[in-house]
C-alpha positions in Angstrom: 24.0 5.7 -21.9 20.4 7.0 -21.3 19.0 6.5 -17.9 16.4 3.8 -17.8 13.6 5.8 -16.3 13.9 8.6 -18.8 13.7 6.4 -21.9 10.5 4.7 -21.0 8.3 7.6 -22.0 8.9 11.3 -23.0 6.5 13.3 -20.9 6.4 16.5 -18.8 5.2 14.7 -15.7 8.7 15.0 -14.1 11.8 16.8 -15.3 14.8 14.9 -16.8 16.8 15.7 -13.6 14.0 14.3 -11.4 13.8 11.1 -13.4 17.6 10.7 -13.2 17.5 11.0 -9.4 14.6 8.5 -9.2 16.5 6.1 -11.4 19.7 6.3 -9.3 18.2 6.5 -5.8 14.6 5.2 -5.6 14.8 1.7 -7.1 16.3 -1.4 -5.4 19.5 -2.9 -6.7 18.8 -5.3 -9.5 15.5 -3.8 -10.7 15.0 -4.5 -14.3 14.3 -1.9 -17.0 10.8 -3.5 -17.5 10.1 -3.2 -13.7 11.3 0.4 -13.7 9.1 1.3 -16.7 6.1 -0.4 -15.1 6.6 1.4 -11.7 7.0 4.8 -13.3 3.9 4.3 -15.5 1.9 3.5 -12.4 3.3 6.5 -10.6 2.5 8.8 -13.5 -1.0 7.4 -13.9 -1.8 8.3 -10.3 0.3 11.5 -10.2 2.5 10.2 -7.3 6.1 11.3 -6.9 8.7 8.9 -5.5 10.9 11.8 -4.4 8.1 13.1 -2.2 7.6 9.6 -0.8 4.1 9.4 -2.2 5.0 6.0 -3.8 7.7 3.3 -3.2 9.3 0.8 -5.5 9.8 -2.3 -3.5 11.3 -5.8 -4.3 8.8 -8.6 -3.8 8.9 -12.3 -4.5 6.2 -13.4 -6.9 5.4 -16.6 -8.8 6.0 -16.6 -12.6 5.6 -19.8 -14.5 5.8 -21.9 -11.3 9.0 -20.2 -10.3 9.6 -17.6 -7.6 11.2 -14.5 -8.9 11.9 -11.1 -7.4 10.0 -8.3 -9.1 10.1 -4.6 -8.2 6.5 -3.3 -7.7 4.9 0.0 -6.8 3.5 0.3 -3.3 1.9 3.2 -1.5 -0.2 3.7 1.6 -3.1 5.5 3.2 -1.7 9.0 3.0 -1.3 8.7 -0.8 -4.7 7.2 -1.2 -6.1 10.2 0.7 -4.1 12.5 -1.7 -5.7 10.8 -4.7 -9.2 11.0 -3.1 -8.8 14.7 -2.4 -7.7 15.4 -6.0 -11.0 14.0 -7.4 -13.0 16.7 -5.7 -15.5 14.0 -4.6 -14.0 13.1 -1.3 -16.5 14.0 1.5 -14.6 12.7 4.6 -14.0 9.4 6.4 -14.9 7.9 9.7 -12.8 5.2 11.4 -13.4 3.3 14.6 -12.0 0.2 16.2 -13.4 -2.3 18.7 -12.8 -5.7 20.3 -15.2 -8.1 18.6 -15.9 -11.9 18.5 -14.9 -13.0 15.0 -14.9 -16.4 13.3 -11.6 -18.2 12.4 -10.7 -21.6 11.0 -9.1 -23.8 13.5 -7.8 -27.2 12.1 -10.6 -27.3 9.6 -13.3 -26.2 12.0 -14.8 -22.8 12.5 -14.4 -21.3 16.0 -14.9 -17.9 17.6 -12.2 -15.7 19.1 -11.8 -12.0 20.2 -10.0 -9.8 17.8 -9.3 -6.1 17.2 -11.5 -4.9 14.3 -11.2 -1.6 12.5 -14.1 -0.2 10.5 -13.7 2.7 8.1 -16.5 4.5 6.2 -15.5 6.7 3.2 -18.0 9.2 2.0 -18.2 10.5 -1.6 -20.2 13.6 -2.7 -22.0 11.7 -5.5 -23.0 8.6 -3.5 -25.8 8.1 -1.0 -24.1 5.4 1.0 -20.5 5.3 2.3 -17.9 2.7 1.2 -17.1 0.5 4.1 -14.2 -1.7 5.0 -13.8 -3.9 8.1 -10.4 -5.5 8.9 -9.2 -7.8 11.6 -5.9 -7.4 13.4 -5.0 -11.1 13.2 -5.3 -11.1 9.4 -3.2 -8.0 8.8 -0.7 -7.7 11.6 2.8 -7.5 10.0 5.4 -10.1 11.2 9.1 -10.6 10.6 10.3 -13.8 8.8 10.8 -15.4 12.3 7.1 -14.9 13.1 7.6 -12.0 15.6 5.3 -9.1 15.3 7.0 -6.0 14.0 7.7 -3.2 16.5 5.3 -0.6 15.0 2.5 -3.1 15.2 3.3 -3.9 18.8 3.6 -0.2 19.8 0.6 1.1 17.8 -1.8 -1.7 17.0 -4.9 0.4 16.8 -3.3 3.1 14.6 -1.9 0.5 12.2 -5.1 -1.6 11.9 -7.1 1.6 11.3 -4.6 2.5 8.5 -5.3 -0.8 6.8 -9.1 -0.2 7.0 -8.7 3.3 5.6 -6.5 2.1 2.8 -9.1 -0.6 1.8 -12.1 1.8 2.0 -10.3 4.5 0.0 -9.2 2.1 -2.7 -12.8 0.8 -2.9 -14.4 4.2 -3.0 -12.0 5.7 -5.6 -11.1 2.6 -7.6 -7.4 2.8 -6.7 -5.5 -0.3 -8.0 -2.0 0.3 -6.5 -0.7 -2.3 -4.0 -1.1 -1.1 -0.4 2.0 -1.2 1.8 -0.4 -1.1 4.8 -1.7 -4.5 3.9 1.4 -6.5 3.0 3.3 -8.6 5.4 6.8 -8.2 4.1 10.2 -7.6 5.9 11.5 -5.4 3.1 8.5 -3.2 3.0 8.4 -3.0 6.8 12.0 -1.9 6.9 11.6 0.7 4.2 8.2 2.1 4.9 7.4 1.8 8.6 9.5 4.8 9.6 7.5 6.9 7.3 4.3 6.0 9.2 
């Protein structure tokens, strides 16, 4: 029987042996052939290699025809967005800061103000006069477990993690990157598989 990753497309992007390894070791159990084909097509389009941990294939619940189903989707993070940006030849640096700031939030249907940690990232491109800017609030992106507790990495390194979210958003905006960002998703499965890589 042919391996499912190999049959989706004949290309020289990866060797047959590499595709076989990816098929056996880099997809979650139960991933469908359609999910595998989709994930590999996204990985190839952006030139990201799962073996080098440049992209992950993660199970995630999504709603299809009013029913929740588990789909395997491609995810990557800030470091891979930087890799894509560098490859364009247009990346001209980034600047990231964080600060405590008063921000609005909705409290029982009414707007209120609270202090929150905010990260601001500016990404510069050689062909643009102004930087691409992203601002993100800790309270909106902090990753939590299913029981509501904040994950260990977000407790130990809150500034580092919120800056990564800001950088991911700014890089995606600047270079039109459409892959899902693991830095932005609150998901136990992703946290377990990806956080140790950060």
